[in-house]
C-alpha positions in Angstrom: -28.5 6.5 10.8 -27.8 3.6 8.6 -24.3 2.0 9.1 -23.2 2.5 5.5 -23.3 5.7 3.5 -22.2 6.7 0.0 -19.6 9.3 -1.0 -22.6 11.3 -2.4 -24.2 11.3 1.0 -20.9 12.5 2.6 -20.6 15.3 0.2 -24.1 16.5 1.2 -23.2 16.4 4.9 -20.2 18.7 5.5 -20.9 18.6 9.2 -19.8 15.0 9.4 -16.5 14.2 11.1 -14.4 12.1 8.6 -12.0 9.6 10.1 -9.2 7.7 8.3 -8.7 4.4 9.9 -6.3 2.6 7.6 -4.7 -0.4 9.4 -3.3 -3.9 8.7 -2.5 -6.8 10.9 1.2 -6.6 12.0 1.8 -3.3 10.0 2.4 0.2 11.2 1.9 2.0 7.9 -1.6 3.4 8.3 -0.5 6.8 9.4 2.1 6.9 6.8 -0.5 6.2 4.1 -2.7 8.9 5.6 0.1 11.5 5.3 0.6 10.5 1.7 -3.0 11.4 0.9 -6.5 11.3 2.5 -10.0 12.6 2.0 -10.0 16.4 2.7 -10.8 17.1 6.4 -10.2 13.6 7.5 -8.5 13.0 10.9 -6.5 9.9 11.5 -7.3 7.6 14.4 -5.0 4.7 15.3 -6.7 1.4 15.9 -4.0 -0.2 18.1 -3.6 2.8 20.5 -6.9 4.7 20.5 -9.5 2.0 19.8 -7.9 -0.7 22.0 -6.4 -1.3 25.4 -3.1 -3.1 25.8 -3.3 -6.7 24.9 -3.8 -9.3 27.6 -4.0 -13.1 27.5 -7.6 -13.0 28.8 -8.7 -10.0 26.7 -6.9 -10.8 23.5 -5.0 -8.5 21.1 -7.5 -5.7 20.9 -9.6 -5.3 24.2 -12.0 -2.4 24.3 -10.2 0.7 25.7 -11.0 2.2 29.0 -14.0 4.5 28.6 -12.1 7.6 29.7 -9.2 6.9 27.4 -11.7 6.4 24.5 -13.5 9.6 25.3 -10.3 11.5 25.4 -9.2 10.0 22.0 -12.6 11.0 20.4 -12.4 14.5 21.8 -8.9 15.0 20.4 -10.3 13.9 17.0 -13.0 16.5 17.2 -15.8 14.0 17.9 -18.5 15.0 20.4 -21.5 13.1 21.8 -23.8 14.7 19.1 -21.4 14.3 16.2 -22.0 12.4 13.0 -19.0 10.3 12.1 -18.1 8.7 8.8 -15.1 6.4 8.8 -13.1 4.8 6.0 -10.1 2.7 5.2 -8.7 1.2 2.0 -10.1 -2.3 2.4 -13.9 -1.9 2.3 -14.3 -1.2 6.0 -12.0 -4.0 7.3 -10.6 -1.8 10.1 -12.9 1.3 10.0 -15.8 -0.9 11.1 -14.3 -1.2 14.6 -14.8 2.6 15.2 -18.2 2.7 13.6 -19.4 -0.3 15.8 -17.9 1.3 18.9 -19.6 4.6 18.4 -22.9 3.1 17.4 -22.7 0.9 20.5 -22.5 4.1 22.6 -25.4 5.8 20.8 -23.3 8.1 18.5 -24.3 8.5 14.9 -21.6 6.7 12.8 -21.3 5.0 9.5 -18.8 3.4 7.1 -18.0 5.1 3.8 -19.1 2.6 1.2 -16.2 1.6 -0.9 -13.8 3.4 1.4 -10.9 5.6 0.2 -11.1 4.1 -3.3 -14.7 5.3 -3.8 -13.9 9.0 -3.1 -14.4 10.7 -6.5 -12.3 13.8 -5.8 -8.7 14.6 -5.2 -7.0 13.6 -2.0 -5.0 16.0 0.2 -1.9 15.9 2.3 -3.1 18.8 4.5 -3.5 17.8 8.1 -6.6 19.2 9.8 -6.6 20.8 13.2 -10.0 20.0 14.6 -11.5 21.8 17.5 -11.6 19.7 20.7 -14.7 17.7 20.9 -16.9 17.0 23.9 -17.2 13.2 24.2 -18.6 11.8 27.5 -16.9 8.8 28.9 -19.4 5.9 29.3 -19.1 2.2 30.0 -19.4 -0.4 27.3 -22.9 -1.8 27.0 -22.8 -5.4 28.0 -25.8 -6.0 25.8 -23.6 -5.3 22.7 -20.8 -7.6 23.8 -20.5 -11.3 24.6 -18.2 -13.3 27.0 -16.2 -16.3 26.0 -18.7 -18.5 27.8 -21.5 -17.1 25.8 -19.6 -17.5 22.6 -19.0 -21.2 23.5 -22.7 -21.8 24.3 -24.2 -20.2 21.3 -26.9 -20.4 20.1 -25.7 -18.7 17.0 -22.0 -18.0 16.8 -20.4 -16.5 13.6 -16.7 -16.5 12.7 -15.9 -13.5 10.4 -12.4 -14.6 9.4 -11.4 -15.9 6.0 -12.3 -19.6 5.4 -8.7 -20.8 5.6 -8.3 -19.4 9.1 -11.7 -20.8 10.1 -10.8 -24.2 8.8 -7.4 -24.1 10.5 -5.2 -24.4 7.4 -3.4 -21.2 8.3 -3.2 -18.8 11.3 -0.9 -15.8 10.8 -0.9 -14.7 14.4 0.9 -17.6 15.9 -1.8 -19.0 18.1 -3.5 -22.4 17.5 -5.5 -22.6 14.2 -9.2 -23.5 13.9 -12.5 -22.2 15.2 -14.8 -22.3 18.1 -16.8 -25.6 17.9 -20.3 -24.9 16.6 -19.3 -21.6 15.0 -20.5 -20.8 11.5 -18.2 -19.1 9.0 -19.3 -15.8 7.4 -16.1 -14.2 6.0 -16.4 -10.5 6.0 -15.2 -10.3 2.4 -18.5 -11.9 1.4 -20.2 -8.7 2.5 -18.6 -6.8 -0.4 -18.6 -6.8 -4.2 -15.6 -6.7 -6.4 -15.3 -2.9 -5.9 -15.2 -3.3 -2.1 -18.7 -1.8 -1.8 -21.3 -3.4 0.3 -23.7 -5.8 -1.3 -27.3 -4.5 -1.3 -29.3 -4.9 2.0 -31.5 -7.5 0.3 -28.4 -9.5 -0.9 -26.9 -9.3 2.6 -30.2 -10.3 4.2 -30.4 -13.4 2.0 -26.8 -14.2 2.7 -27.1 -14.2 6.4 -30.5 -15.8 6.4 -28.9 -18.7 4.5 -26.7 -19.5 7.6 -29.6 -19.1 10.0 -29.6 -15.4 10.9 -33.2 -14.2 11.1 -32.6 -11.9 14.1 -29.1 -10.7 14.7 -29.9 -10.2 18.3 -29.3 -14.0 18.6 -25.9 -13.8 17.0 -22.5 -13.5 18.6 -19.7 -12.6 16.1 -15.9 -13.0 16.5 -12.8 -12.8 14.3 -9.1 -12.7 15.1 -9.2 -10.0 17.7 -12.5 -8.2 17.7 -11.8 -5.9 14.7 -13.1 -7.4 11.5 -16.1 -9.1 13.3 -17.5 -5.5 13.5 -17.8 -5.7 9.7 -20.2 -8.6 9.9 -22.2 -6.9 12.7 -22.6 -3.8 10.6 -23.5 -5.8 7.5 -26.3 -7.6 9.4 -27.6 -4.3 10.7 -27.4 -2.8 7.2 -29.4 -5.8 6.0 -32.2 -5.0 8.4 -31.6 -7.9 10.7 -30.8 -5.9 13.8 -27.8 -5.8 16.0 -25.7 -8.8 17.1 -23.0 -8.9 19.8 -19.3 -8.9 19.6 -17.0 -11.4 21.4 -14.3 -8.8 21.8 -11.3 -11.1 22.6 -12.3 -13.3 19.7 -9.8 -16.0 18.6 -6.8 -14.2 20.2 -8.4 -14.8 23.6 -10.1 -18.2 22.8 -7.1 -20.0 21.2 -4.8 -19.8 24.2 -7.6 -20.6 26.7 -7.2 -24.4 26.5 -10.8 -24.8 25.3 -11.7 -27.3 22.5 -10.8 -26.2 18.9 -12.6 -27.4 15.8 -10.9 -27.6 12.3 -12.2 -28.1 8.8 -15.2 -26.7 6.9 -17.9 -28.0 9.3 -18.8 -26.2 12.5 -18.1 -29.1 14.7 -19.8 -30.2 17.9 -19.9 -28.0 21.0 -18.5 -29.5 24.1 
């Protein structure tokens, strides 16, 4: 299954489990927005509590959850091992990409709804579905899909998915030191989208990533603020036909407090 599907595709696949994953850094309004209106049949999943373990200094703000906890959350949402899942948010996949990446990493069919909530051509609803319990097997996270801090430091191809001002170190809204991992290249997730918050074509994305040296995503390690928005770049590279990269889960929220070197400015900087 490709990692991005259209509203027309979703309409033709009523068997798909639809997930609303609206979320914003430092905000708790995702569920409130869901209650005000969502795509019919969509269940809400909370990123902070169901797609993440508790924050730690070593693991960052959004560590991957314990496999048993994640399996229980998916089952409550009506998701089984053989489900097809389509997730959306209201920001072009900014947060929904986390769930899609996690499910795909475990071999479950999952995709982002292209354009998100704003692309849905029909009326929204306030009716809350009551899905039947799913059967989702707890399984460990594949180390081949994630990267350690040491691996992110060493390269050979490290990508920072945050906005350029955070990469350059001119601002950092989370309170940790500002800047980027020395040697990392900047590929802001917003560049994956057009002005309508839809993904650029696979060809456009392929050219975009090839321009920064990505010919095989298997060589790439991607990070962001806390392992959420980096998933957007990973899905974009896969959608472009470049394969699957790896996620540095702790991302900047784990790296910045670690005492390791920090680079600032528009250039990648030298690795230590």
